[in-house]
N, CA, C and O atoms as a GROMACS GRO file, in nm:
protein
  396
    1MET      N    1   0.093  -0.145   0.012
    1MET     CA    2   0.008   0.008  -0.008
    1MET      C    3   0.085   0.132  -0.012
    1MET      O    4   0.174   0.143   0.073
    2ARG      N    5   0.071   0.217  -0.087
    2ARG     CA    6   0.171   0.337  -0.095
    2ARG      C    7   0.100   0.420   0.041
    2ARG      O    8  -0.005   0.394   0.099
    3HIS      N    9   0.189   0.519   0.066
    3HIS     CA   10   0.168   0.606   0.153
    3HIS      C   11   0.052   0.688   0.162
    3HIS      O   12   0.008   0.713   0.274
    4ASP      N   13   0.000   0.732   0.068
    4ASP     CA   14  -0.117   0.801   0.057
    4ASP      C   15  -0.247   0.711   0.090
    4ASP      O   16  -0.339   0.748   0.164
    5ARG      N   17  -0.240   0.588   0.026
    5ARG     CA   18  -0.346   0.490   0.051
    5ARG      C   19  -0.349   0.453   0.191
    5ARG      O   20  -0.456   0.442   0.251
    6LEU      N   21  -0.229   0.432   0.250
    6LEU     CA   22  -0.204   0.398   0.372
    6LEU      C   23  -0.285   0.486   0.493
    6LEU      O   24  -0.356   0.446   0.585
    7VAL      N   25  -0.248   0.616   0.455
    7VAL     CA   26  -0.324   0.727   0.505
    7VAL      C   27  -0.479   0.737   0.492
    7VAL      O   28  -0.562   0.765   0.579
    8ALA      N   29  -0.495   0.707   0.363
    8ALA     CA   30  -0.673   0.710   0.330
    8ALA      C   31  -0.728   0.590   0.412
    8ALA      O   32  -0.837   0.608   0.466
    9HIS      N   33  -0.662   0.458   0.431
    9HIS     CA   34  -0.697   0.375   0.496
    9HIS      C   35  -0.727   0.402   0.637
    9HIS      O   36  -0.836   0.366   0.682
   10CYS      N   37  -0.620   0.478   0.732
   10CYS     CA   38  -0.653   0.513   0.836
   10CYS      C   39  -0.743   0.587   0.865
   10CYS      O   40  -0.797   0.573   0.975
   11ILE      N   41  -0.781   0.679   0.784
   11ILE     CA   42  -0.854   0.782   0.802
   11ILE      C   43  -0.999   0.728   0.806
   11ILE      O   44  -1.082   0.779   0.881
   12ARG      N   45  -1.036   0.608   0.713
   12ARG     CA   46  -1.150   0.521   0.661
   12ARG      C   47  -1.176   0.488   0.825
   12ARG      O   48  -1.264   0.546   0.888
   13HIS      N   49  -1.103   0.403   0.876
   13HIS     CA   50  -1.105   0.321   1.000
   13HIS      C   51  -1.152   0.403   1.115
   13HIS      O   52  -1.227   0.361   1.204
   14ALA      N   53  -1.089   0.550   1.106
   14ALA     CA   54  -1.109   0.658   1.216
   14ALA      C   55  -1.246   0.700   1.220
   14ALA      O   56  -1.308   0.718   1.325
   15THR      N   57  -1.295   0.717   1.098
   15THR     CA   58  -1.438   0.759   1.086
   15THR      C   59  -1.541   0.657   1.081
   15THR      O   60  -1.662   0.679   1.070
   16SER      N   61  -1.481   0.536   1.090
   16SER     CA   62  -1.597   0.449   1.074
   16SER      C   63  -1.710   0.415   1.188
   16SER      O   64  -1.681   0.410   1.307
   17SER      N   65  -1.827   0.394   1.144
   17SER     CA   66  -1.906   0.370   1.268
   17SER      C   67  -1.924   0.239   1.331
   17SER      O   68  -2.005   0.228   1.423
   18GLN      N   69  -1.857   0.141   1.291
   18GLN     CA   70  -1.837   0.006   1.323
   18GLN      C   71  -1.786   0.008   1.474
   18GLN      O   72  -1.705   0.099   1.495
   19PRO      N   73  -1.813  -0.062   1.570
   19PRO     CA   74  -1.763  -0.075   1.694
   19PRO      C   75  -1.624  -0.102   1.687
   19PRO      O   76  -1.574  -0.188   1.614
   20ARG      N   77  -1.554  -0.019   1.772
   20ARG     CA   78  -1.410  -0.019   1.812
   20ARG      C   79  -1.348  -0.156   1.883
   20ARG      O   80  -1.397  -0.175   1.994
   21PRO      N   81  -1.258  -0.247   1.846
   21PRO     CA   82  -1.192  -0.337   1.925
   21PRO      C   83  -1.158  -0.295   2.045
   21PRO      O   84  -1.130  -0.177   2.064
   22SER      N   85  -1.155  -0.386   2.142
   22SER     CA   86  -1.070  -0.350   2.297
   22SER      C   87  -0.949  -0.333   2.267
   22SER      O   88  -0.895  -0.359   2.159
   23ARG      N   89  -0.885  -0.273   2.392
   23ARG     CA   90  -0.731  -0.244   2.384
   23ARG      C   91  -0.666  -0.377   2.355
   23ARG      O   92  -0.568  -0.379   2.280
   24THR      N   93  -0.711  -0.484   2.408
   24THR     CA   94  -0.640  -0.608   2.418
   24THR      C   95  -0.632  -0.654   2.273
   24THR      O   96  -0.527  -0.688   2.218
   25ALA      N   97  -0.766  -0.651   2.206
   25ALA     CA   98  -0.750  -0.703   2.077
   25ALA      C   99  -0.708  -0.619   1.985
   25ALA      O  100  -0.691  -0.668   1.874
   26LYS      N  101  -0.682  -0.487   1.999
   26LYS     CA  102  -0.589  -0.406   1.927
   26LYS      C  103  -0.445  -0.440   1.935
   26LYS      O  104  -0.379  -0.450   1.831
   27VAL      N  105  -0.393  -0.459   2.053
   27VAL     CA  106  -0.266  -0.512   2.096
   27VAL      C  107  -0.260  -0.632   2.015
   27VAL      O  108  -0.168  -0.648   1.934
   28GLN      N  109  -0.352  -0.718   2.031
   28GLN     CA  110  -0.297  -0.838   1.975
   28GLN      C  111  -0.316  -0.854   1.807
   28GLN      O  112  -0.272  -0.951   1.745
   29ARG      N  113  -0.380  -0.754   1.752
   29ARG     CA  114  -0.375  -0.747   1.622
   29ARG      C  115  -0.221  -0.662   1.573
   29ARG      O  116  -0.164  -0.682   1.465
   30ALA      N  117  -0.192  -0.602   1.642
   30ALA     CA  118  -0.078  -0.541   1.638
   30ALA      C  119   0.048  -0.628   1.633
   30ALA      O  120   0.132  -0.620   1.543
   31VAL      N  121   0.054  -0.705   1.730
   31VAL     CA  122   0.137  -0.824   1.780
   31VAL      C  123   0.129  -0.914   1.643
   31VAL      O  124   0.226  -0.945   1.573
   32ASP      N  125   0.009  -0.944   1.623
   32ASP     CA  126   0.018  -1.031   1.511
   32ASP      C  127   0.057  -1.004   1.382
   32ASP      O  128   0.108  -1.086   1.305
   33ALA      N  129   0.028  -0.866   1.352
   33ALA     CA  130   0.086  -0.825   1.229
   33ALA      C  131   0.248  -0.830   1.224
   33ALA      O  132   0.321  -0.873   1.134
   34LEU      N  133   0.282  -0.774   1.345
   34LEU     CA  134   0.435  -0.762   1.352
   34LEU      C  135   0.505  -0.884   1.332
   34LEU      O  136   0.608  -0.894   1.265
   35THR      N  137   0.442  -0.990   1.399
   35THR     CA  138   0.493  -1.114   1.397
   35THR      C  139   0.502  -1.174   1.272
   35THR      O  140   0.588  -1.258   1.245
   36GLN      N  141   0.399  -1.127   1.178
   36GLN     CA  142   0.394  -1.195   1.040
   36GLN      C  143   0.469  -1.128   0.948
   36GLN      O  144   0.474  -1.172   0.833
   37GLY      N  145   0.541  -1.007   0.984
   37GLY     CA  146   0.625  -0.926   0.912
   37GLY      C  147   0.552  -0.836   0.843
   37GLY      O  148   0.602  -0.804   0.735
   38ASP      N  149   0.458  -0.790   0.871
   38ASP     CA  150   0.361  -0.683   0.820
   38ASP      C  151   0.407  -0.534   0.883
   38ASP      O  152   0.491  -0.517   0.972
   39VAL      N  153   0.338  -0.441   0.821
   39VAL     CA  154   0.368  -0.317   0.862
   39VAL      C  155   0.249  -0.249   0.925
   39VAL      O  156   0.135  -0.253   0.879
   40ILE      N  157   0.285  -0.191   1.027
   40ILE     CA  158   0.146  -0.134   1.082
   40ILE      C  159   0.138   0.025   1.080
   40ILE      O  160   0.243   0.087   1.061
   41ALA      N  161   0.019   0.096   1.098
   41ALA     CA  162   0.041   0.234   1.091
   41ALA      C  163  -0.028   0.250   1.274
   41ALA      O  164  -0.103   0.176   1.338
   42TYR      N  165   0.030   0.367   1.307
   42TYR     CA  166  -0.009   0.376   1.454
   42TYR      C  167  -0.016   0.560   1.476
   42TYR      O  168   0.042   0.632   1.395
   43PRO      N  169  -0.081   0.608   1.574
   43PRO     CA  170  -0.077   0.750   1.564
   43PRO      C  171   0.012   0.807   1.638
   43PRO      O  172   0.040   0.742   1.739
   44THR      N  173   0.075   0.915   1.624
   44THR     CA  174   0.157   0.990   1.681
   44THR      C  175   0.085   1.140   1.702
   44THR      O  176  -0.018   1.180   1.648
   45ASP      N  177   0.164   1.204   1.791
   45ASP     CA  178   0.107   1.329   1.834
   45ASP      C  179   0.048   1.440   1.718
   45ASP      O  180  -0.019   1.542   1.736
   46THR      N  181   0.097   1.385   1.601
   46THR     CA  182   0.067   1.481   1.484
   46THR      C  183  -0.006   1.422   1.359
   46THR      O  184  -0.104   1.464   1.298
   47VAL      N  185   0.075   1.308   1.337
   47VAL     CA  186   0.043   1.228   1.225
   47VAL      C  187   0.033   1.090   1.258
   47VAL      O  188   0.055   1.050   1.372
   48TYR      N  189   0.000   1.008   1.155
   48TYR     CA  190   0.018   0.848   1.165
   48TYR      C  191   0.166   0.814   1.149
   48TYR      O  192   0.237   0.890   1.083
   49GLY      N  193   0.206   0.730   1.191
   49GLY     CA  194   0.352   0.659   1.178
   49GLY      C  195   0.322   0.543   1.151
   49GLY      O  196   0.213   0.498   1.186
   50ILE      N  197   0.420   0.463   1.076
   50ILE     CA  198   0.430   0.342   1.009
   50ILE      C  199   0.551   0.262   1.095
   50ILE      O  200   0.655   0.319   1.129
   51GLY      N  201   0.526   0.143   1.121
   51GLY     CA  202   0.615   0.069   1.196
   51GLY      C  203   0.618  -0.066   1.148
   51GLY      O  204   0.537  -0.112   1.067
   52CYS      N  205   0.720  -0.133   1.202
   52CYS     CA  206   0.751  -0.308   1.175
   52CYS      C  207   0.844  -0.360   1.249
   52CYS      O  208   0.919  -0.285   1.311
   53ALA      N  209   0.856  -0.480   1.256
   53ALA     CA  210   0.944  -0.545   1.324
   53ALA      C  211   1.090  -0.511   1.299
   53ALA      O  212   1.126  -0.513   1.182
   54LEU      N  213   1.168  -0.484   1.382
   54LEU     CA  214   1.311  -0.450   1.364
   54LEU      C  215   1.402  -0.540   1.294
   54LEU      O  216   1.484  -0.495   1.213
   55PHE      N  217   1.394  -0.661   1.321
   55PHE     CA  218   1.471  -0.763   1.281
   55PHE      C  219   1.414  -0.838   1.158
   55PHE      O  220   1.471  -0.936   1.110
   56CYS      N  221   1.296  -0.785   1.106
   56CYS     CA  222   1.240  -0.908   0.995
   56CYS      C  223   1.269  -0.843   0.861
   56CYS      O  224   1.216  -0.735   0.833
   57LYS      N  225   1.344  -0.900   0.783
   57LYS     CA  226   1.385  -0.841   0.656
   57LYS      C  227   1.259  -0.831   0.570
   57LYS      O  228   1.270  -0.729   0.503
   58LYS      N  229   1.156  -0.885   0.547
   58LYS     CA  230   1.047  -0.874   0.480
   58LYS      C  231   0.962  -0.758   0.504
   58LYS      O  232   0.888  -0.702   0.423
   59ALA      N  233   0.986  -0.724   0.648
   59ALA     CA  234   0.902  -0.603   0.690
   59ALA      C  235   0.981  -0.489   0.661
   59ALA      O  236   0.917  -0.389   0.630
   60ILE      N  237   1.114  -0.481   0.663
   60ILE     CA  238   1.190  -0.375   0.636
   60ILE      C  239   1.208  -0.340   0.497
   60ILE      O  240   1.241  -0.226   0.462
   61ASP      N  241   1.183  -0.456   0.401
   61ASP     CA  242   1.183  -0.424   0.288
   61ASP      C  243   1.043  -0.372   0.231
   61ASP      O  244   1.043  -0.301   0.130
   62ARG      N  245   0.928  -0.405   0.294
   62ARG     CA  246   0.808  -0.365   0.284
   62ARG      C  247   0.808  -0.202   0.326
   62ARG      O  248   0.745  -0.130   0.249
   63MET      N  249   0.869  -0.144   0.431
   63MET     CA  250   0.887  -0.007   0.463
   63MET      C  251   0.960   0.064   0.336
   63MET      O  252   0.912   0.164   0.284
   64TYR      N  253   1.048   0.018   0.304
   64TYR     CA  254   1.114   0.084   0.186
   64TYR      C  255   1.019   0.101   0.095
   64TYR      O  256   0.994   0.219   0.069
   65HIS      N  257   0.953   0.014   0.034
   65HIS     CA  258   0.853   0.003  -0.069
   65HIS      C  259   0.747   0.085  -0.043
   65HIS      O  260   0.702   0.148  -0.138
   66ILE      N  261   0.690   0.099   0.078
   66ILE     CA  262   0.590   0.197   0.116
   66ILE      C  263   0.616   0.326   0.095
   66ILE      O  264   0.546   0.404   0.031
   67LYS      N  265   0.755   0.359   0.168
   67LYS     CA  266   0.800   0.484   0.170
   67LYS      C  267   0.882   0.534   0.036
   67LYS      O  268   0.927   0.648   0.022
   68GLN      N  269   0.895   0.409  -0.072
   68GLN     CA  270   0.940   0.468  -0.193
   68GLN      C  271   1.097   0.500  -0.178
   68GLN      O  272   1.144   0.593  -0.243
   69LEU      N  273   1.169   0.434  -0.105
   69LEU     CA  274   1.307   0.472  -0.095
   69LEU      C  275   1.391   0.362  -0.131
   69LEU      O  276   1.357   0.243  -0.130
   70PRO      N  277   1.521   0.414  -0.168
   70PRO     CA  278   1.610   0.306  -0.220
   70PRO      C  279   1.655   0.243  -0.069
   70PRO      O  280   1.658   0.307   0.037
   71ASN      N  281   1.691   0.098  -0.088
   71ASN     CA  282   1.754   0.032   0.038
   71ASN      C  283   1.872   0.070   0.096
   71ASN      O  284   1.911   0.016   0.200
   72THR      N  285   1.942   0.168   0.035
   72THR     CA  286   2.047   0.232   0.085
   72THR      C  287   2.039   0.340   0.178
   72THR      O  288   2.130   0.382   0.249
   73HIS      N  289   1.891   0.393   0.167
   73HIS     CA  290   1.864   0.479   0.269
   73HIS      C  291   1.844   0.450   0.397
   73HIS      O  292   1.764   0.360   0.419
   74LYS      N  293   1.898   0.507   0.493
   74LYS     CA  294   1.884   0.439   0.630
   74LYS      C  295   1.742   0.473   0.708
   74LYS      O  296   1.706   0.591   0.704
   75LEU      N  297   1.678   0.400   0.762
   75LEU     CA  298   1.549   0.422   0.835
   75LEU      C  299   1.558   0.459   0.962
   75LEU      O  300   1.663   0.427   1.016
   76THR      N  301   1.481   0.517   1.026
   76THR     CA  302   1.486   0.549   1.190
   76THR      C  303   1.400   0.470   1.266
   76THR      O  304   1.284   0.440   1.237
   77PHE      N  305   1.478   0.430   1.387
   77PHE     CA  306   1.408   0.335   1.480
   77PHE      C  307   1.394   0.423   1.599
   77PHE      O  308   1.491   0.462   1.664
   78ASN      N  309   1.278   0.449   1.624
   78ASN     CA  310   1.252   0.551   1.750
   78ASN      C  311   1.144   0.527   1.828
   78ASN      O  312   1.074   0.627   1.842
   79ARG      N  313   1.106   0.433   1.882
   79ARG     CA  314   0.975   0.390   1.938
   79ARG      C  315   1.006   0.270   2.020
   79ARG      O  316   1.062   0.173   1.968
   80SER      N  317   0.969   0.272   2.168
   80SER     CA  318   0.986   0.161   2.256
   80SER      C  319   0.858   0.100   2.248
   80SER      O  320   0.758   0.165   2.217
   81VAL      N  321   0.857  -0.049   2.280
   81VAL     CA  322   0.712  -0.110   2.287
   81VAL      C  323   0.630  -0.043   2.350
   81VAL      O  324   0.521  -0.031   2.294
   82ALA      N  325   0.649   0.027   2.486
   82ALA     CA  326   0.565   0.073   2.574
   82ALA      C  327   0.501   0.198   2.521
   82ALA      O  328   0.385   0.228   2.551
   83GLU      N  329   0.583   0.276   2.436
   83GLU     CA  330   0.528   0.392   2.382
   83GLU      C  331   0.451   0.337   2.269
   83GLU      O  332   0.347   0.402   2.257
   84LEU      N  333   0.460   0.256   2.194
   84LEU     CA  334   0.376   0.196   2.085
   84LEU      C  335   0.258   0.150   2.163
   84LEU      O  336   0.150   0.199   2.128
   85LEU      N  337   0.258   0.064   2.264
   85LEU     CA  338   0.130   0.007   2.318
   85LEU      C  339   0.058   0.138   2.352
   85LEU      O  340  -0.059   0.147   2.316
   86ASN      N  341   0.117   0.249   2.422
   86ASN     CA  342   0.037   0.359   2.458
   86ASN      C  343  -0.053   0.422   2.337
   86ASN      O  344  -0.176   0.429   2.343
   87HIS      N  345   0.015   0.460   2.241
   87HIS     CA  346  -0.056   0.500   2.117
   87HIS      C  347  -0.166   0.403   2.063
   87HIS      O  348  -0.263   0.451   2.005
   88ILE      N  349  -0.153   0.268   2.080
   88ILE     CA  350  -0.258   0.188   2.033
   88ILE      C  351  -0.360   0.188   2.143
   88ILE      O  352  -0.474   0.172   2.099
   89GLU      N  353  -0.354   0.199   2.253
   89GLU     CA  354  -0.447   0.223   2.356
   89GLU      C  355  -0.518   0.359   2.325
   89GLU      O  356  -0.627   0.372   2.381
   90HIS      N  357  -0.482   0.447   2.258
   90HIS     CA  358  -0.535   0.560   2.266
   90HIS      C  359  -0.645   0.562   2.109
   90HIS      O  360  -0.721   0.651   2.072
   91LEU      N  361  -0.622   0.459   2.059
   91LEU     CA  362  -0.701   0.439   1.924
   91LEU      C  363  -0.826   0.444   1.959
   91LEU      O  364  -0.902   0.480   1.868
   92SER      N  365  -0.877   0.419   2.063
   92SER     CA  366  -1.050   0.384   2.083
   92SER      C  367  -1.049   0.549   2.126
   92SER      O  368  -1.162   0.569   2.172
   93ASP      N  369  -0.993   0.641   2.129
   93ASP     CA  370  -1.032   0.773   2.162
   93ASP      C  371  -1.059   0.848   2.015
   93ASP      O  372  -1.066   0.971   2.017
   94GLY      N  373  -1.071   0.794   1.919
   94GLY     CA  374  -1.102   0.840   1.794
   94GLY      C  375  -1.003   0.880   1.698
   94GLY      O  376  -1.030   0.957   1.606
   95ALA      N  377  -0.875   0.826   1.718
   95ALA     CA  378  -0.748   0.858   1.649
   95ALA      C  379  -0.770   0.742   1.534
   95ALA      O  380  -0.713   0.764   1.427
   96GLY      N  381  -0.840   0.634   1.544
   96GLY     CA  382  -0.839   0.540   1.439
   96GLY      C  383  -0.806   0.398   1.484
   96GLY      O  384  -0.793   0.369   1.603
   97ASP      N  385  -0.790   0.305   1.376
   97ASP     CA  386  -0.782   0.176   1.406
   97ASP      C  387  -0.658   0.102   1.352
   97ASP      O  388  -0.618   0.148   1.245
   98ILE      N  389  -0.603   0.018   1.392
   98ILE     CA  390  -0.516  -0.074   1.325
   98ILE      C  391  -0.569  -0.167   1.244
   98ILE      O  392  -0.669  -0.231   1.278
   99GLY      N  393  -0.500  -0.185   1.120
   99GLY     CA  394  -0.569  -0.293   1.018
   99GLY      C  395  -0.578  -0.222   0.889
   99GLY      O  396  -0.626  -0.278   0.791
   0.00000   0.00000   0.00000
């Protein structure tokens, strides 16, 4: 999914009228996605961020593809697990949904 489509996907989920999953379900979905080598979107203070498992080559390659960067470009790692889980918890406050 290209970055603009990823953002549109997040907005659709943020404005959806469907019931939101519980915090536990959201965390489990994020863990499952990361374990499978997927890329996830999560809210930050200002915009959505995208993240993946740090040591998963499939996920890192997907990040380069989404960001449309050459694999020689360095990626930034700047989230602790605790920070990421805190952002996932706040998804139920209307910021959106992982998926």
